[in-house]
N, C-alpha and C positions, 0 to 999 in steps of 0.2 A: 286297363286299370290294374294296379298292383293288388295282389291278394293280401299280403301281410304288410304291416307298418315297417318302414325301412329303419326306424329307430329301435322299437322294442320287439319286433317280429310277431306281434299279436295279430291274429286273424279277426280284427275288430274294427275295420274301416267302415264308416257309415256316413250318411248325409249330415251336413252341418250347416248351421246358420251363423257361425262365428265369424268374427273379423278381427284384424289386428291394426293398431295404429302405430306408425313408425316414427322414429325421431325427427325426420324431416317434414312431418305433417301428412305423409301419405297414409291412406286407408286401403286395406286389402280385404276383400271378402273371400273366404275359403269354403267351398262347397263340400269338402270331405274332411273328416276328423277321425283320429284313432280314439276309440272309446276307452282304451287302456291308458296310454301315456299322455294323450291330449294333442299329439302332433296334428297340424293342419296341412292340407294338401290342395294343390290345384289339380284339375281333372287330368292334365297331360303330364303330371309329375313322373319323371323317370327315376326309379329307385337308385340305380347305380350313380347317376349324376348327382342326385340329392345327397347321397351318402358321402360322395367325394367332396362336395361343396361344404357339407357340415364339418367334415374332418379338417378341411383347410381353415374354416372359421374358428375351430377350436384349437388351432395350432399356436396362436399367439397369446399374449397376456390378457386380452379382452375379446369377448365375443360381441361382434357387431352384426346386426341382422341386415338382410338384403330385401328391400321393399319390392324388388322385381322377381324374387326367387319363387321357385315352384313349391316351396314349403314354408311353414311359419311355426314359431314356437313362442309361448309365453315363458316366464321364468320357471314356473313349476315343471314344464316339460323339458326345458333346457337343463335343469338340475339332473334329471334322469339321463338325458342324452350325454351329458358330459362324463358321467361315471363310466360309460362304455370305454372311454379313452383314459381312464384313471384320473379324472379331473373332478374338482369341486368348483362351485361357483360362489361368488360373493355379490349380493345386490349392491348397486351403486348409490342407492338413496333409501330413505325411509319408505317411500311408496313401493319400491321393489321388495323390501322386507315384508311389507303388508301383503303384497300380491302373492308371495309364497304361501301365506296362511289362508288366502281366499282365492284359490284357482277356480276357473281359468280366467286370467286377466286379459284385458283388451290391449294393453301395451305389448308390443313386440319385445322379446327378450334382449336385453343388453346387460352384460355382467362381467366382472373381473373373474379370471380363472386361476386356479392353483392346483398343484399336484397333490393327489391324495396320499402320496408316499412321504409327505412332510411330517412335521412335528405335531400337527393337530390330531390328537388321538384320545379316545376314551376307552378305558378297559372294558373288555367284553368276556363274559363267561360262556362256556360251551355246555349245553345241556343235551343229553342223549336219552331217548326213550327206547327201551328194548324189553324182550322177554328173557327169562333166565337161560334158555338154550343158546341165545345169541350173545351172552355176556362176554365170553372169552374172545370171540371174534371182534366185538366192539372195542373192548379194552386193548386188543392188539393193534388196533388202528389209531389209537388216541395219540401216540407219541408224536406223530407228524404235526399235530396242532399246537405243540409247544412253541412253535415259531410265532404264534400270535396270541395265545392265551395262557394264563397261569392258573386258571380255575376251570375244572371239568367235573361235572356231576352226571352220573348215570342213574336214571330212575327205572327200576324194574317193575314189570307187571307181576306182582307177587304179594304175599302177605306183608303187611306193613312192617317196615324196619327202618330205624334211624340211620342217617348217613354214616358209613364207615370208610376210613381211609384205606386206599390200596396204593401200592408202590407202582410207579411207572417211569421207565427210563426217559430222561429229558425234563422231568418235572420235579419241583421240590417235593419232599416226602408227603406233605399234606395237601397237595394240589388236586389230586384225583380222588373222588369220593363215589361211593355206590350206596344208594338208598332204595327202598322198595315201597310200593303202594299198589293195591289192586286197581286195575283199570276200570273194571265193572261197567264196560260198555260206554264210558263217557270220556271221549278224547279231550275235550276242553278242560275238564276237571284235572285230568292227568297232566296236561301242559301247564295249567296254573300251579299245580303242586311243584312241578319242575322249576317254574319261574321263581318260586319262593325260595328255592335252594341256591340261587345264584349269590355269589359273594360280590359281584361287580354290578354297577348300575344298569348294564345292558346284558342280554343273553341271546345267543344264537341257539336255536333248537334244531336237532336232526333226529330222524328215526333210524332204526337199525338197518333198514334197507336203503339208506341214503348216504352219499359220500360228498365231500367238498374238497376240491383241489386246493393245495396249499397256497397257490397264488391268489385265489379268491379269498381265503381266510385271512391272509396278511392285510387285506385292505378293510376288513370289517371294523377295526378300531377307528380308522379314519372316517368310515361311513357313519359310525355312531356319532363322531364329532360333528360331521356335516349335518346330521339329523338334529342334534341338539342346537346347533346354530339357527336352525329354522323352526324350532319348537315342534319337532316331529317326534312321534311316539313309536312308530313302527316302520320298518324298511322291508320291502318285499324283494325276493330274489327269484329269478326264473328257475324252473325245475325241468330238467330233461328226463322224461319218462322213457326208459329203455326196457322194452318187453322182449325177453329172451335175447337181449343185446341190441335190438333194433330200435332206433329213435321213433317214438310215437308222434302222431299228428297233434296230440294234446301238448302244445308248446306255445307260449312260454310257461303256462301253468304256474303263475306267480304264487309263491308261498310267503306269507308275511311271518318270517321266522326270526328276524333280528328286531328285538323289542326291548323297550325299557322294562326293567324288572317289575314295575308296578302294573304293567299292562295285563289285562285279563282276557282270556279266550272265551268264546261262547259257541255253543253248538255241540251236541253229543258226537256228531260225525261231521266231516268236512268243516272243522272248526276254524274260526278266524278271530283275530283280535277285535275286541269291542273298544273303540277309540272315543274318548271324550273329545268332541269336536268333529267326529266323523272322518271320512277318507282324506280330507285335506291335511290331516296330521300324519299322513303316511306318504311314502313315495317308493318307486321301484328303482333299484340299483341294477345296472346293466353290465357290470364288470366281469360277470361270470355266472355260473349256474350250479344249483344243487343237482347231483346225479342220482336218479331214482331207479333202482334195479328191481325189476318185476319179472315174474314168470307168467305165462299165459293162464295157467290154472288159477293163480292168485287173482288175476284181473277178472276172470269169469266168476269167481266166488265173492269178490269184494263188494260189488254193488248190492248183491243180495243180502250179505251180512249187514251192511250199513243200513239198508232199507228196514231190516228187522229191528235195528237199534233205534232208528229215528224214521218212522214211516213218512214218506213223502220227501225225504232228504237223501236218499241213497244214490241218486243220480244214475239210474240204470242206463240212460242214454249215453253216458260217458264211456261205457264198456266198449262199444263199437269204435269210438274215436281213439281209445287207447290202443286198440288192436290194429288200427289203420296206420301204415307207415307215414312218416313226415312228408308233407308237401310244402314247398316254398311258396 
């Protein structure tokens, strides 16, 4: 049996009682499901063959399911799977649109496909959290993001200060701003303050020790449009934790960082969006990942600091996993 889901790479395969109903009337029971993306699997599913079959079915204008296949997807899971190949989905009927809002559906996924590189886009702001010593480095890296956003705001962990404009090559003169607010041990409150500074209806947030490849950033406005079409509030991105340069076994470590401006985070540490309607109003995009650059010393100190800020929520067990090299 495969260890990781062949769609989202999560190490979250577990027993399932789910089934799918196919267009021809067939019903399939699937004993295994991914608790992250919702993929369904037969016991003898081969990941390489499943991956190749899925790619072939996503190559045309319409995704049509195979009732005899070794895997199955509802529309909610198909939406995430399609993003890995730079595609969005359109439900073919009102029932499909409703199923996206109430996963996981019994009907096997069937949907029209379109390229996320098209005209369906929603403006996205970029928000960056950092400490004063990191400001120059963070601002030096901002220029690359001009390819997909025209609104950047940096929020410093420092004495409160209103946003001030800074010049940055590639942006209009008033597109990059720096504000300040003391973190005071509350990461959710800091993220919420950053959300409020966005000029656009959606914001992607990054920390000072995180980077995002330009190709990943370019598709964020299209992902925001895909989310709005499905009444989604929050989009998660995988995060690659690299400890002293080595990929950690904590992957995909999904971070819900692409959010509508009105979304609020909760939790002093390991903060997550609080969504009206719960997790069905989010999905995971698989077109790329946030790169998280960590040092071993930081990993060793992090959980202890978080535990002191929020007793019981520091996740000390995650320390060993972060220091363990990635296993497929």
